[in-house]
Backbone as numpy.savetxt, mean C-alpha at the origin, in Angstrom:
# Nx Ny Nz CAx CAy CAz Cx Cy Cz
-21.66 -24.09 6.42 -21.78 -22.84 7.22 -20.64 -21.91 6.71
-21.16 -20.67 6.38 -20.26 -19.70 5.80 -19.30 -19.07 6.94
-18.23 -18.55 6.46 -17.26 -17.88 7.39 -17.88 -16.59 7.91
-17.32 -16.15 9.09 -17.63 -14.88 9.66 -16.60 -13.87 9.20
-16.86 -12.59 9.42 -15.82 -11.59 9.19 -14.60 -11.82 10.08
-14.74 -12.42 11.24 -13.67 -12.67 12.08 -12.74 -13.74 11.51
-13.42 -14.73 10.74 -12.61 -15.75 10.10 -11.75 -15.03 8.95
-12.34 -14.06 8.25 -11.58 -13.47 7.23 -10.46 -12.54 7.81
-10.69 -11.88 8.94 -9.66 -11.17 9.55 -8.52 -12.14 10.01
-8.89 -13.28 10.46 -7.84 -14.30 10.90 -7.05 -14.64 9.63
-7.78 -14.82 8.53 -7.06 -15.29 7.27 -6.03 -14.19 6.84
-6.47 -12.94 6.93 -5.47 -11.91 6.66 -4.32 -11.90 7.67
-4.61 -12.08 8.87 -3.58 -12.06 9.87 -2.51 -13.23 9.70
-3.04 -14.38 9.13 -2.13 -15.44 8.94 -1.35 -15.47 7.62
-1.62 -14.51 6.80 -1.03 -14.46 5.46 0.46 -13.85 5.61
1.26 -14.28 4.74 2.63 -13.80 4.79 2.81 -12.27 4.59
1.85 -11.71 3.87 1.99 -10.28 3.58 1.85 -9.49 4.85
1.05 -10.03 5.82 0.77 -9.40 7.17 1.94 -9.28 8.04
2.93 -10.33 7.82 4.08 -10.44 8.63 5.35 -10.24 7.91
5.24 -9.66 6.68 6.41 -9.50 5.87 7.47 -8.74 6.52
8.76 -9.13 6.50 9.84 -8.38 7.25 10.51 -7.21 6.49
9.88 -6.75 5.41 10.47 -5.70 4.63 10.80 -4.52 5.38
9.92 -4.04 6.19 10.21 -2.90 7.04 11.26 -3.02 8.11
11.17 -4.29 8.69 12.15 -4.60 9.70 13.60 -4.64 8.99
13.69 -5.15 7.86 14.99 -5.20 7.20 15.44 -3.75 6.86
14.43 -2.84 6.45 14.75 -1.46 6.14 15.38 -0.84 7.48
14.72 -1.06 8.60 15.17 -0.42 9.78 16.52 -0.92 10.28
16.78 -2.25 10.11 18.03 -2.81 10.64 19.19 -2.51 9.71
19.01 -2.50 8.41 20.11 -2.24 7.51 19.69 -1.08 6.63
19.85 0.20 7.09 19.35 1.33 6.31 20.07 1.37 4.94
19.27 1.47 3.90 19.94 1.60 2.52 20.39 3.01 2.20
21.22 3.13 1.18 21.64 4.37 0.70 20.51 5.25 0.15
20.75 6.53 0.03 19.64 7.39 -0.33 19.09 7.05 -1.71
19.86 6.66 -2.66 19.31 6.30 -3.97 18.36 5.08 -3.77
18.77 4.16 -2.95 17.84 2.98 -2.80 16.51 3.39 -2.09
16.70 4.28 -1.17 15.47 4.85 -0.45 14.61 5.39 -1.47
15.09 6.21 -2.43 14.32 6.77 -3.44 13.61 5.78 -4.35
14.36 4.69 -4.69 13.72 3.61 -5.54 12.67 2.88 -4.81
12.90 2.61 -3.53 11.87 2.09 -2.70 10.55 2.93 -2.64
10.71 4.19 -2.44 9.59 5.03 -2.39 8.89 5.23 -3.69
9.66 5.09 -4.79 8.93 5.10 -6.06 7.93 4.06 -6.26
8.41 2.76 -5.93 7.49 1.69 -6.05 6.38 1.73 -5.02
6.60 2.05 -3.85 5.64 2.06 -2.81 4.61 3.21 -3.14
5.18 4.33 -3.53 4.25 5.49 -3.76 3.27 5.13 -4.92
3.81 4.59 -6.00 3.00 4.23 -7.07 2.03 3.18 -6.83
2.37 2.23 -5.87 1.34 1.27 -5.48 0.26 1.90 -4.69
0.69 2.80 -3.76 -0.28 3.54 -2.85 -1.24 4.34 -3.68
-0.73 4.94 -4.72 -1.53 5.84 -5.54 -2.69 5.15 -6.22
-2.43 3.86 -6.45 -3.53 3.00 -7.16 -4.65 2.59 -6.17
-4.36 2.61 -4.89 -5.28 2.12 -3.79 -6.26 3.21 -3.47
-5.99 4.49 -3.74 -6.90 5.61 -3.24 -8.17 5.77 -4.02
-8.09 5.88 -5.37 -9.35 6.16 -6.12 -10.44 5.12 -5.93
-11.66 5.49 -5.73 -12.67 4.49 -5.56 -13.31 4.02 -6.81
-12.96 4.73 -7.98 -13.62 4.27 -9.23 -15.05 4.31 -9.10
-15.69 3.23 -9.59 -17.15 3.08 -9.49 -17.60 2.20 -8.38
-16.68 1.88 -7.45 -16.98 0.96 -6.35 -18.07 1.43 -5.52
-18.09 2.63 -4.97 -19.15 3.04 -4.12 -20.56 3.00 -4.87
-20.50 3.45 -6.16 -21.79 3.38 -6.99 -22.25 2.06 -7.15
-21.34 1.09 -7.40 -21.68 -0.26 -7.67 -22.34 -0.89 -6.33
-21.77 -0.56 -5.16 -22.43 -0.98 -3.93 -23.90 -0.50 -3.84
-24.07 0.71 -4.18 -25.40 1.31 -4.09 -26.35 0.68 -5.10
-25.79 0.34 -6.27 -26.57 -0.24 -7.34 -27.15 -1.60 -6.96
-26.32 -2.26 -6.04 -26.69 -3.66 -5.58 -27.38 -3.59 -4.20
-27.99 -2.48 -3.96 -28.85 -2.28 -2.67 -27.99 -2.33 -1.46
-26.70 -1.84 -1.55 -25.83 -1.81 -0.44 -25.43 -0.37 -0.12
-26.47 0.49 0.14 -26.22 1.85 0.27 -25.39 2.22 1.50
-25.66 1.54 2.62 -24.91 1.79 3.82 -23.47 1.43 3.65
-23.18 0.32 2.93 -21.83 -0.05 2.69 -21.21 0.91 1.72
-21.92 1.44 0.87 -21.37 2.49 -0.14 -20.96 3.73 0.69
-21.75 4.10 1.59 -21.25 5.28 2.39 -20.07 5.06 3.20
-19.85 3.91 3.72 -18.67 3.52 4.49 -17.49 3.65 3.60
-17.55 3.17 2.43 -16.42 3.26 1.48 -16.13 4.59 0.87
-17.18 5.32 0.75 -17.09 6.72 0.29 -16.31 7.54 1.27
-16.57 7.27 2.58 -15.83 7.92 3.63 -14.36 7.65 3.53
-13.97 6.41 3.24 -12.55 6.03 3.15 -11.94 6.87 1.93
-12.66 6.75 0.85 -12.16 7.39 -0.39 -11.97 8.92 -0.22
-12.86 9.50 0.44 -12.78 11.03 0.62 -11.67 11.30 1.59
-11.40 10.40 2.54 -10.32 10.65 3.57 -8.96 10.55 2.92
-8.87 9.75 1.84 -7.63 9.50 1.20 -7.28 10.57 0.10
-8.19 11.37 -0.21 -7.98 12.47 -1.24 -6.78 13.32 -0.87
-6.07 13.68 -1.86 -4.96 14.67 -1.72 -3.79 14.20 -0.85
-3.63 12.84 -0.53 -2.60 12.35 0.26 -1.28 12.20 -0.70
-1.41 12.13 -1.99 -0.30 12.04 -2.81 0.86 13.01 -2.52
0.46 14.26 -2.51 1.54 15.41 -2.27 2.15 15.15 -0.92
1.43 14.70 0.09 2.05 14.60 1.41 3.01 13.42 1.42
2.63 12.37 0.69 3.55 11.16 0.67 4.81 11.59 -0.16
4.67 12.33 -1.14 5.86 12.69 -1.91 6.75 13.67 -1.10
6.24 14.55 -0.28 6.96 15.42 0.65 7.74 14.52 1.60
7.05 13.59 2.18 7.72 12.70 3.17 8.86 11.86 2.55
8.59 11.37 1.36 9.62 10.58 0.63 10.79 11.47 0.34
10.62 12.64 -0.16 11.73 13.60 -0.52 12.53 13.90 0.75
11.80 14.19 1.85 12.50 14.52 3.11 13.39 13.34 3.54
12.82 12.09 3.41 13.58 10.99 3.94 14.84 10.80 3.03
14.72 10.96 1.77 15.85 10.86 0.86 16.93 11.92 1.17
16.49 13.05 1.49 17.43 14.10 1.87 18.16 13.82 3.10
17.35 13.25 4.08 18.04 12.97 5.37 18.92 11.76 5.21
18.60 10.87 4.34 19.48 9.68 4.12 20.76 10.12 3.45
20.72 11.09 2.61 21.87 11.56 1.90 22.72 12.51 2.71
22.11 13.24 3.55 22.84 14.21 4.36 22.92 15.54 3.65
22.18 15.69 2.49 22.16 16.99 1.83 20.93 17.04 0.97
20.59 18.24 0.48 19.32 18.38 -0.17 19.30 17.83 -1.60
19.08 16.49 -1.69 18.92 15.94 -3.05 17.70 16.57 -3.76
16.70 16.79 -2.97 15.51 17.63 -3.48 15.50 18.95 -2.74
15.75 19.91 -3.58 15.86 21.24 -3.04 14.44 21.74 -2.50
13.37 21.30 -3.14 12.01 21.63 -2.70 11.20 20.39 -2.61
11.06 19.94 -1.39 10.38 18.67 -1.11 8.87 18.78 -1.32
8.45 20.12 -1.41 6.99 20.32 -1.58 6.57 20.46 -3.01
7.58 20.20 -3.97 7.33 20.24 -5.34 7.09 18.83 -5.76
5.78 18.34 -5.72 5.42 16.96 -5.93 6.05 16.44 -7.20
5.83 17.12 -8.35 6.32 16.64 -9.66 7.81 16.49 -9.57
8.58 17.42 -9.03 10.02 17.25 -8.96 10.42 16.06 -8.18
9.92 15.90 -6.97 10.21 14.76 -6.13 9.88 13.43 -6.86
8.73 13.33 -7.35 8.25 12.08 -7.97 9.09 11.75 -9.18
9.50 12.73 -9.94 10.42 12.41 -11.09 11.82 11.93 -10.58
12.26 12.59 -9.50 13.49 12.10 -8.92 13.47 10.77 -8.35
12.45 10.40 -7.68 12.27 9.01 -7.22 12.30 8.02 -8.35
11.64 8.33 -9.43 11.57 7.43 -10.62 12.96 7.36 -11.15
13.76 8.35 -11.20 15.16 8.25 -11.78 15.96 7.31 -10.90
15.83 7.41 -9.63 16.54 6.46 -8.70 16.11 5.04 -9.09
14.84 4.81 -9.23 14.31 3.45 -9.54 14.88 3.05 -10.83
14.93 3.90 -11.82 15.51 3.50 -13.17 17.00 3.17 -13.03
17.66 3.86 -12.26 19.18 3.57 -12.10 19.35 2.15 -11.48
18.58 1.83 -10.53 18.84 0.66 -9.66 18.12 -0.61 -10.15
16.88 -0.41 -10.61 16.01 -1.62 -10.82 15.80 -1.93 -12.34
16.33 -1.16 -13.20 16.01 -1.25 -14.68 16.33 -2.67 -15.20
17.29 -3.40 -14.60 17.75 -4.67 -15.17 16.78 -5.78 -14.74
15.88 -5.56 -13.78 14.97 -6.66 -13.38 13.99 -6.99 -14.49
13.66 -8.32 -14.55 12.77 -8.78 -15.54 11.39 -8.02 -15.53
10.90 -7.54 -16.59 9.56 -6.93 -16.62 9.54 -5.46 -16.24
10.77 -4.78 -15.94 10.84 -3.46 -15.52 10.31 -2.57 -16.72
9.43 -1.62 -16.40 8.91 -0.76 -17.50 9.61 0.54 -17.45
10.44 0.94 -18.39 11.10 2.21 -18.31 10.24 3.44 -18.47
9.16 3.30 -19.01 8.26 4.47 -19.16 7.64 4.86 -17.84
7.16 3.90 -17.00 6.67 4.26 -15.70 7.58 4.05 -14.55
8.70 3.31 -14.82 9.54 3.03 -13.70 9.05 1.93 -12.77
8.14 1.12 -13.26 7.47 0.13 -12.34 8.02 -1.27 -12.64
8.16 -2.00 -11.57 8.33 -3.44 -11.64 7.18 -4.11 -12.10
7.44 -5.34 -12.55 6.20 -6.15 -12.96 5.32 -6.39 -11.68
5.85 -6.63 -10.57 5.20 -6.88 -9.36 4.39 -5.67 -8.93
4.91 -4.48 -9.09 4.19 -3.26 -8.74 2.98 -3.07 -9.59
3.17 -3.39 -10.98 2.02 -3.28 -11.76 0.94 -4.24 -11.53
1.30 -5.45 -11.13 0.39 -6.50 -10.71 -0.49 -6.06 -9.49
0.25 -5.45 -8.50 -0.35 -5.07 -7.28 -1.39 -3.89 -7.53
-0.98 -2.98 -8.45 -1.87 -1.83 -8.88 -3.07 -2.35 -9.61
-2.75 -3.40 -10.42 -3.85 -3.84 -11.31 -5.06 -4.48 -10.47
-4.78 -4.91 -9.29 -5.80 -5.44 -8.46 -6.96 -4.44 -8.36
-6.57 -3.14 -8.32 -7.66 -2.13 -8.14 -8.33 -1.69 -9.44
-7.95 -2.26 -10.49 -8.62 -1.86 -11.81 -10.08 -2.33 -11.81
-10.42 -3.37 -11.01 -11.75 -3.90 -10.97 -12.73 -2.92 -10.36
-12.18 -1.85 -9.69 -13.13 -0.90 -9.07 -13.86 -0.09 -10.24
-13.45 -0.31 -11.42 -14.19 0.28 -12.52 -15.38 -0.56 -12.96
-15.44 -1.69 -12.47 -16.50 -2.64 -12.82 -17.68 -2.53 -11.82
-18.86 -2.70 -12.34 -20.07 -2.60 -11.42 -20.91 -3.86 -11.27
-20.56 -4.92 -12.05 -21.27 -6.09 -11.87 -21.12 -6.64 -10.46
-21.99 -7.50 -10.06 -22.09 -7.94 -8.63 -20.79 -8.73 -8.26
-20.36 -9.63 -9.10 -19.25 -10.48 -8.81 -17.96 -9.59 -8.52
-17.72 -8.59 -9.38 -16.59 -7.74 -9.25 -16.68 -6.90 -7.94
-17.96 -6.51 -7.64 -18.22 -5.71 -6.45 -17.92 -6.52 -5.16
-18.32 -7.82 -5.19 -18.03 -8.65 -4.06 -16.58 -8.89 -3.91
-15.84 -9.10 -4.97 -14.30 -9.24 -4.91 -13.73 -8.00 -4.46
-14.21 -6.83 -4.86 -13.73 -5.56 -4.40 -13.85 -5.33 -2.88
-14.92 -5.93 -2.36 -15.13 -5.83 -0.92 -13.89 -6.62 -0.21
-13.61 -7.77 -0.72 -12.37 -8.54 -0.14 -11.18 -7.80 -0.24
-10.89 -7.17 -1.48 -9.68 -6.41 -1.73 -9.66 -5.30 -0.65
-10.78 -4.62 -0.46 -10.81 -3.51 0.46 -10.53 -3.84 1.91
-11.11 -4.94 2.30 -10.95 -5.44 3.64 -9.45 -5.71 3.92
-8.81 -6.49 2.97 -7.41 -6.78 3.15 -6.51 -5.57 3.10
-6.86 -4.61 2.10 -6.07 -3.38 2.03 -6.06 -2.59 3.35
-7.25 -2.37 3.87 -7.38 -1.61 5.05 -6.74 -2.20 6.31
-6.78 -3.47 6.34 -6.15 -4.18 7.50 -4.69 -4.14 7.37
-4.17 -4.28 6.19 -2.69 -4.34 5.92 -2.10 -2.89 6.13
-2.93 -1.92 5.66 -2.51 -0.49 5.76 -2.42 -0.17 7.30
-3.43 -0.53 8.07 -3.52 -0.14 9.44 -2.49 -0.98 10.32
-2.32 -2.22 10.03 -1.46 -3.04 10.88 -0.18 -3.56 10.40
0.14 -3.15 9.16 1.41 -3.57 8.65 2.13 -2.37 7.92
1.48 -1.79 7.00 2.16 -0.85 6.16 2.51 0.44 6.92
1.54 1.11 7.57 1.90 2.28 8.35 2.72 2.00 9.55
2.35 1.03 10.35 3.31 0.73 11.45 4.75 0.36 10.96
4.86 -0.38 9.77 6.12 -0.59 9.21 6.89 0.58 8.83
6.20 1.50 8.18 6.82 2.73 7.83 7.33 3.52 9.03
6.54 3.56 10.08 6.89 4.22 11.34 8.20 3.58 11.87
8.20 2.21 11.84 9.33 1.49 12.34 10.69 1.85 11.58
10.57 1.86 10.27 11.77 2.04 9.45 12.23 3.52 9.38
11.20 4.42 9.42 11.49 5.91 9.13 11.68 6.68 10.37
10.91 6.31 11.46 10.97 7.10 12.69 11.63 6.42 13.80
11.15 5.18 14.19 11.60 4.53 15.36 13.08 4.11 15.26
13.53 3.73 14.11 14.95 3.24 13.98 15.91 4.43 14.20
15.49 5.60 14.04 16.35 6.76 14.34 17.35 7.14 13.27
17.38 6.42 12.18 18.21 6.61 11.04 18.13 7.97 10.43
16.91 8.39 10.24 16.59 9.63 9.52 16.46 10.85 10.34
16.52 10.69 11.71 16.48 11.81 12.56 15.17 12.71 12.43
14.07 11.89 12.39 12.76 12.55 12.16 11.78 12.17 13.24
10.71 12.88 13.43 9.72 12.42 14.37 8.37 12.70 13.72
7.29 12.07 14.32 5.97 12.29 13.78 5.42 13.71 13.77
6.18 14.45 14.70 5.76 15.86 14.89 6.30 16.83 13.74
7.30 16.32 12.99 7.83 17.09 11.89 6.84 17.41 10.87
6.73 18.58 10.34 5.80 18.95 9.31 5.99 18.05 8.15
7.19 17.70 7.75 7.45 16.81 6.57 6.90 15.44 6.66
6.61 15.09 7.91 6.10 13.65 8.25 4.67 13.66 8.44
3.93 14.71 8.07 2.44 14.71 8.41 1.74 13.59 7.76
2.14 13.08 6.59 1.51 11.93 5.94 1.37 10.79 6.96
2.58 10.47 7.58 2.67 9.30 8.44 1.75 9.57 9.73
1.88 10.76 10.29 1.17 11.22 11.54 -0.31 11.01 11.31
-0.85 11.45 10.14 -2.27 11.38 9.89 -2.82 9.97 9.79
-1.93 9.08 9.49 -2.38 7.65 9.27 -2.06 6.78 10.48
-1.33 7.24 11.41 -0.74 6.42 12.54 -1.71 6.34 13.74
-1.77 5.17 14.30 -2.36 5.02 15.63 -3.79 4.97 15.70
-4.32 4.93 16.95 -5.76 4.64 17.17 -6.65 5.79 16.79
-6.11 6.97 16.64 -6.85 8.09 16.11 -6.52 8.43 14.59
-5.67 7.65 14.12 -5.26 7.79 12.63 -6.30 7.39 11.69
-6.10 7.79 10.45 -7.08 7.47 9.41 -7.22 6.16 9.20
-6.19 5.33 9.24 -6.21 3.91 8.89 -7.11 3.11 9.77
-7.07 3.53 11.07 -7.87 2.77 12.09 -9.35 2.90 11.75
-9.83 4.04 11.42 -11.20 4.24 10.98 -11.50 3.57 9.65
-10.56 3.57 8.77 -10.79 2.86 7.50 -10.99 1.39 7.69
-10.16 0.77 8.61 -10.36 -0.64 8.85 -11.66 -0.94 9.53
-12.11 -0.15 10.47 -13.43 -0.31 11.07 -14.56 -0.20 9.97
-14.39 0.73 9.03 -15.46 0.81 8.05 -15.49 -0.41 7.13
-14.25 -0.94 6.73 -14.20 -2.07 5.88 -14.75 -3.29 6.59
-14.39 -3.50 7.78 -14.92 -4.69 8.61 -16.44 -4.58 8.69
-17.00 -3.41 8.97 -18.43 -3.27 9.09 -19.12 -3.61 7.81
-18.58 -3.08 6.68 -19.21 -3.34 5.34 -19.18 -4.83 4.99
-18.08 -5.46 5.18 -17.92 -6.81 4.79 -18.82 -7.72 5.73
-18.82 -7.37 7.00 -19.66 -8.19 7.88 -21.09 -8.16 7.57
-21.58 -7.11 7.02 -23.00 -7.00 6.74 -23.35 -7.71 5.39
-22.37 -7.99 4.56 -22.59 -8.55 3.21 -22.23 -10.07 3.18
-21.31 -10.48 4.09 -20.80 -11.82 4.03 -21.83 -12.85 4.29
-21.95 -13.83 3.37 -22.92 -15.01 3.56 -22.34 -16.03 2.64
-23.09 -17.09 2.65 -22.65 -18.33 1.82 -22.61 -17.98 0.38
-23.35 -17.00 -0.16 -23.32 -16.73 -1.56 -22.17 -15.77 -1.89
-21.81 -14.92 -1.05 -20.79 -13.90 -1.32 -19.33 -14.26 -0.84
-19.34 -15.28 0.02 -18.08 -15.64 0.68 -16.82 -15.94 -0.28
-17.15 -16.71 -1.34 -16.09 -17.26 -2.15 -15.51 -15.91 -3.05
-16.42 -15.10 -3.39 -15.92 -13.95 -4.12 -15.14 -12.96 -3.26
-15.62 -12.71 -2.10 -14.96 -11.88 -1.14 -13.51 -12.37 -0.83
-13.51 -13.65 -0.61 -12.21 -14.27 -0.25 -11.28 -14.29 -1.46
-11.80 -14.49 -2.67 -10.95 -14.35 -3.84 -10.26 -12.98 -4.04
-11.08 -11.94 -3.68 -10.51 -10.57 -3.78 -9.51 -10.36 -2.71
-9.79 -10.84 -1.55 -8.82 -10.72 -0.38 -7.48 -11.40 -0.73
-7.61 -12.63 -1.23 -6.38 -13.38 -1.49 -5.58 -12.78 -2.70
-6.30 -12.25 -3.63 -5.60 -11.67 -4.79 -4.79 -10.48 -4.37
-5.35 -9.62 -3.56 -4.58 -8.47 -3.07 -3.42 -8.89 -2.21
-3.55 -9.86 -1.27 -2.50 -10.24 -0.41 -1.37 -10.94 -1.11
-1.72 -11.76 -2.12 -0.72 -12.40 -2.88 0.14 -11.44 -3.69
-0.52 -10.47 -4.31 0.09 -9.50 -5.14 1.04 -8.63 -4.35
0.59 -8.28 -3.14 1.48 -7.46 -2.23 2.65 -8.22 -1.71
2.49 -9.48 -1.53 3.60 -10.29 -1.07 4.67 -10.35 -2.20
4.26 -10.51 -3.37 5.13 -10.50 -4.44 5.92 -9.18 -4.62
5.23 -8.07 -4.34 5.90 -6.83 -4.47 6.92 -6.68 -3.32
6.53 -7.10 -2.10 7.38 -6.82 -0.96 8.63 -7.80 -1.12
8.36 -9.00 -1.70 9.39 -9.93 -1.93 10.54 -9.39 -2.86
10.13 -8.75 -3.91 11.09 -8.34 -4.93 11.78 -7.11 -4.47
11.17 -6.19 -3.72 11.72 -4.98 -3.19 12.73 -5.37 -2.09
12.36 -6.31 -1.25 13.22 -6.78 -0.15 14.45 -7.43 -0.76
14.27 -8.30 -1.68 15.48 -9.06 -2.27 16.37 -8.12 -3.11
15.81 -7.20 -3.92 16.55 -6.35 -4.72 17.20 -5.07 -4.15
16.59 -4.68 -3.04 16.97 -3.35 -2.49 17.44 -3.47 -1.04
16.93 -4.37 -0.31 17.25 -4.47 1.10 18.07 -5.66 1.49
18.57 -6.38 0.47 19.48 -7.55 0.74 18.97 -8.47 1.73
17.74 -8.93 1.48 17.18 -9.90 2.36 17.79 -11.30 2.31
18.41 -11.52 1.20 18.99 -12.85 0.97 18.07 -13.87 0.30
16.88 -13.48 -0.03 16.03 -14.40 -0.79 16.53 -14.47 -2.22
16.64 -15.68 -2.71 17.15 -15.85 -4.11 16.17 -15.31 -5.06
16.64 -14.54 -6.06 15.70 -13.93 -7.05 14.82 -14.93 -7.81
15.46 -16.19 -7.94 14.67 -17.22 -8.65 13.46 -17.59 -7.86
13.30 -17.25 -6.64 12.12 -17.63 -5.78 11.15 -16.51 -5.81
11.36 -15.44 -6.40 10.43 -14.36 -6.46 9.23 -14.62 -7.30
8.02 -14.20 -6.77 6.78 -14.44 -7.54 6.78 -13.36 -8.65
6.55 -13.79 -9.89 6.53 -12.81 -11.00 5.02 -12.43 -11.25
4.88 -11.34 -11.97 3.48 -10.92 -12.25 2.90 -11.79 -13.28
């Protein structure tokens, strides 16, 4: 008997990525502004890779999954143009952490993103596998690479992409966005609220009326309609690939930047 979508949801909920303490550590021991910048560079670059749909909606339609294609196209369109808002929020938080305008113009996306990379280069460049050209850790590149398969249209890749998408939307809605709210807003460190114009990115994604809530519903509905004994293994493999890669990324950021105490020898490499 094949699993149900509820079984897959439970699998995601039981994974270490779902409960990772990175944002709790960020909230309890606020890092210096340069570290905040390095964190945001890695997180921003990871998030950037999750937004484009590539050929995923077309692939679903090619395999007679038109309704599911529409559900994911809605997610993709909803995520368009969020890069500038994330950069603005990151620049604002760095400024608040520093107590002065590190970024004179937080609405200049290119300026902010370059500055975040420079902080990452300063702090993380000695870690194994760090790429000075992109400023990305090996673990960040691995997490981004999970989404490369959205350029493939064969049925196996498409089923794996469904698993990736389900895990991504659940993690975003129930871990990433709530975690950012905990560390950036609720902790009080940065003296910001969701009503601040600079925090619009987080406001738009947060809560029951936020974008991530609807994205999760779409992903669950799409996977539920496709999941059967023939597709289960592929969907689960995509789900696990994403969760394992994200866990490795959170582990290295937590250990290197938030002083979690986890030995670096225990970090999962790319």
